[in-house]
N, C-alpha and C positions, 0 to 999 in steps of 0.2 A: 550217604552215610559210609564212613570209612570202615573197612572190615579188618579185624585183627585175628590172627590164629596163634593160640598159645600151645606150645609143645613142651610138655613136662611129663616125667614118669608117673607122678601121682597127682590126684585131684580129689575133689569132693566125691564121696563122703569120707575120704581118708582124713584122720585127725593128726597125721604127721605135720610137724611145724611147717616145712616147706610146701607141703600140699595145701595147707590152710592159707599160706601166703598167696599162692597162685589162685586159690579160690577167691580170696579177698580181692585180688587184682582184677580177676574176671568180672566180679560183681561191680567193682568201682568203675571199670571202663564201660560196662553195660549201662550203668546208671548215668554216666556222663555222655551217652549218646553213641557209643561205638557198637558196631555189630561184631560180637565176640563169638568165636568158635574155639573149642578146646579139644585137643586130641591126646589124651593120656593113655597109659596102659589100662588093662582091665584087672589089675591087681592092687592089693592093699599093702602098704608098707608094713613089713614085719609079719605079714601073713600071705605067703606066696601061693597058698592053695585056694583061697577064696577068689571067686571069679565074679566080677561086676558085670552088669548088662552092657551089651555092645553099644547101645545108643540110648540116650535119655535127654530130657530137657530139665534144666535147673535154673530157676529164676530167669527164664527166657533165653538161657545160654545152651546151645546144642553141645552135648558132650558125645564125641565119637571115639569110643575106646578101641584101642588096638589090642587084639588078642596076643598075648605072649605066653610062652611055656611057663609052667609053674616051677621054675628053677629058683633055688634059694639065693637071695641077694647076699646072704652072709658067706656064701661060698665064692671064692675067687673065680672059679670057672663059671659058675652060674651067673655071677654078676657080669662077667665079660660077655657071655652069650646073650644075656638079656639086653646089654648095651648095644651089641651089634644088631640084634633083632629090631629094636626100636629105631635106631638110626637108619637102618635100611627102610623100615616102614615109613618114617617121616620123609625120607628122601624120595621114595616112590610117590608119596602124596603130592610132591611138587609137580608131577606130570599128569596128575588126575584132575584136569581143569574142569571137567563136568561136575565132579563131586565137590571141588573147592574152587568155585569161580571167583575171580576178582578179589584175591587176597591182597590187601594193601601193605600189611605189616605182619611179619612172622616174629614172634618172640620165642627164642630158644633158651632153655634153662641148662643146668649142669647136672641133671640127673636124668638118664644115666650118664656116666662119665664119657667124655668126648662127644657129647651131643652136638657140640658146635660144628662137627663135620657135616651135619645136615645143611649148614649154611651154603655149602658149595653147590649142591644140586638146585637149591632154591634160587640162587643167583644165576646159575646156568640156564635153567628152564623158564624162570620168571624174572627177568632182569629188572622189570619195573617194580617188583615187590621189595619193600625195604626189610632188611633183616636186622634184628636186634638180639643181642646176646646178654642175658642177665646172669652174671657170673656169681654163683654162690660159693664155689670152691674151684681151685685151680689144679689141674692135673697136666703133666706128671709131677709137678712140684710137691703136691701133697704126699705122693708116694715116696718121693725123695726125703721129705721131712719125717716120714714114718720109718725110714731106714729100709724100705723094701727095695729101693733102687739107688744106685749111685748117680750123682749128678753128672759124672763123667762117662757113664756107661753108654754103649752104642744104642741101647734101647731108648734111653731118654733123648739122645740126640736125634734118633730117627723119628720118634713121636713128635718132638718139637718141629721138625722139618715138615711133617705132614700137617700139623695144626696151624702153622703160620698162614697158609693161603686161606684157611677157613676163617681165622680171625679177621684177615684183611678183606674178606668178602662181606663182612658185616658193615652195615651203615652206621651202627652205634653199638658200642660195648658199654654195658652198665656194670660198674664195680661196686664194692661195698666199703671202699675207703682208700686213702692214698697208699697204704701199705700193699693192698692188692693191686692197685694200678701200677706200682713200681715193677711188679712181676709181669703184668700183662704188657707193659711197654716193650718187652723183648719180642713179643709177637706183633705188636701194632704200635709203632712209635709215634703215630699222629695223635691229635688231641680230640678225635671224635669219640668222646667218652662222657659218661655221666655217673655220678655217685648216687645211688638210691639204695638205702639200707633196708633190712627187714624191719618191720614194725612189730610191736608187741601184740600178742593175741588177746590180751586183756588190757583195756584202757579205761580204768575207772575215772570218773569225773573229779573225785576228791581223794585226798590222801587220808587213809585211815591209819593213824599212828598207833603202834602197839609197843608201848614202852612202859612196862609195869614195874611196880616196886617188888623187889625180891622178898618173899614172905619170911625168909630166915636171916635176913641181913640187916635188920634194924634200920631201915631207911635207905639202904643201898639199892640202886636200881639194877635190874637184871637185863643184860644185853643179849639179844639173840642174833646170831650170825648164820645165815642160811645159804646152803648150796642146793639148788633145785633144778633138775634137768638131766640131760645126757652127760655121761662121763665116759669118753672114749679115748682113742689113741692120741687125739690132739690135746688132751687135757693133762695137767700136772697137779700134783698134790703135795709135794715135798715141803714147799714153803708154807702151805696152808696148815699142814699138820705141825710144823715147827711153831707157827704162830699159836695154834691151839694149845700146845704143850707149854708155851711161855705163860699162858693165862689160866692154867689149871686151878690156881688158888683164887681166881677172881670170879665175881658173879657174872660170868660170860659163858654162854652155851653155844656150841656149834652143832647145827642140825644139817643132816645130809639126807636128801631125797633124790636118789640117783638111779639111773639104769645105764646100760651100755657095756661095751666089751672090756672096759677097765674098772668097772664098778666093783667087781669081786677083788681085784688087786688092791683097790683102796680099802675095802673092808678088812682084808688080811693085814694091812699095814697099821691098823688101829688096834692097840692092845688094851688089856683090862685096866691099865693105869690111866688110860685116856678117859677119865670120868666125866669130862665136860664135852664129850662128843656123843651125839645120839643119832640113831638112824630112824627115819620116819618113812612110811610107805609112799610110793608115788601115787599121784592122784590124776583123775581124768579132767577133761576140759571144763566140766561143770563146777569143779572145785578148785580150779587153778587160781582164781583171784584170791580166795581165802588163804590158800597155801602161800602164795607170793607175799601176801600181807602179814603172814605169821612171823616173818623175820624183820628185825630192825635194820639190818645191813645185809647185803647179798654178796656172795662170793662168785667170782667169775675167773676162769683160768684158761690159759692157752700156752702150750709149750713154745719156747722161743723159736725153735726151728720151723714151727708152723705159721709164723707171722706172715700175714698176707695171703695165705692159701685158703683159709676159712675165716669165718666171722662168728664168734659165740653169740647166738641170739639172746642168751640170758642177759646180756648187757642191756638190751632195749626193754626186756620184760621188767627188769629191776627198776629202771628209771620210770616206766609207766605207772608203777604202783608207788612211786615216790620213795625209793630206797637207794641210799648211797651204796657205792660198790667198792669192794676190795678186789683189785684185779691183779692176779698173779700171772705176769707175762712180760713181754718185752716193751720197753719204753718207745720203741719204734712202731708199735702196732697202733691201729686206729683207736681201740678202746682206751689205751693209755693216753694218747693225744687228746681225746675228747675229755677224759677225766681231768687232765691238766687245764684244758681250755675252759671248761664249764664248771670246774670245782665241784664235782659230783662224787668224789670218793678218793681213794688212795691206790698207789701202785706198790705192790708187794714184791720184794725180791729177797734172795737169800741174805743180802747185806742189810736189809731194812726190817728184818723180823722184830728185833728188839725195839726199834723206834716205833714200828706199827703197834706193838703191844702197849707201849707207853701212851700212844695217842688214844687207844681204846680205853685205857684206864682213866685218862682225863675225860673222855666222853661220858663215862659212867657218871661222873660228878657234874656234868653240864648237860642235862637232858634237853634244855632249851636249844642248845646248839644242834643236837641231833634233829630236833623237830624242824629247825630252820633248814638244815641240809635236805631233809625229806621233801619239804615244800619246794626247794630249789630244784631238786631232781625231777619232780613232776612238771614244773614250769619249763625246764630245759627240754624234757621229752616232748611236750606239746609244741614247743617252739621250733624244734630241730629234727625230731625223729618220728613223729606220730604218723599214723596211717593217712591222715588228711594231708600232712605235709608231703609225704611220699606220693600220694595220689596226684596232687597238684604237679609235682615234679614229673611224674610219668606223662601226664596230659601235655605239659609244655613240650617235652621232647618228642612225643608222638605227633603232636601238631606240626612241629617243625619238619618232621619227616614226610608228612602228608599235606603240605600246604595247599595243594590243588583240590583237596577234598573238604567238604563242609564240616 
């Protein structure tokens, strides 16, 4: 039986999106016959004080947690110390062959930042072990997109020089789309890559359409447009608010259920005259499906300069519940390309706000068209982006890396 080691900052019982994705991946690999070991930190995302047990078994998967100091991830200094701490611990694990014997594949994530540096010691001390990097975000490019660093600065040049050998030490780099791969090619120009996107945390079997008749509009339908999830530095809202303001007099409501470091900025930008914008509380995992289905259309955003550095997981969540997407972002980004390819929504820009408003007005009058779009979204998700599709893709690539193993 081939043995795989997953190295990521957070894991079960953490409810953070990326932690749940890695937990899903571990369960899927275990179910498909892999011997899986996980080595996360002993902390919870967003709660750096809570300490989880050092070791436990979960669905037959050994979890060996690394103690790290309770430093705040929200602090730049704390985040950097935590990153160094975990990278050093994972690097040291490569030489502890009695504790971790016969590791066939190591999967490295991108939390903490620069985790890929651990690929080097794993290749040095265990050359037969295959190293896979699943890239959720790209640094230092994300820091440049955020304006924290200049692309021409000596810091960025030095970091890139250090990262290149680590990327090239990997046997496979897994990206989230072509826009991300275009960035990664600077580090690794060959084609040893795969695209495996995040899947939705909720995958209902059927679409539950929620398209009601507005009680005060004498037969006019009320359209609900939902933004649900994190709202951070990578997200934009200017064109979204412009669209909402174009539609103030229409039976269209914009709902925001947000958290993150730019959520307050978004709230402050909404005035008393924005009567068609409403705030609703964030919900936990047990209520997520109902929340996602409460909107007829979903909003997804990504600032242009962040294209390729991160991937908004809200895109996949929307498709899974059968909801078309209004994407505020670059046409060069993967979500925009998929929207065009599969006809599952619209791309919103500052130049297309009026056109988008007209399309939504037409949609109010043609509810059957919206129902058809919702069904197509669900079909596209299950054909191209579902957990099962990505699980099969993982298995195919891992089997290629371990052809000598049963």
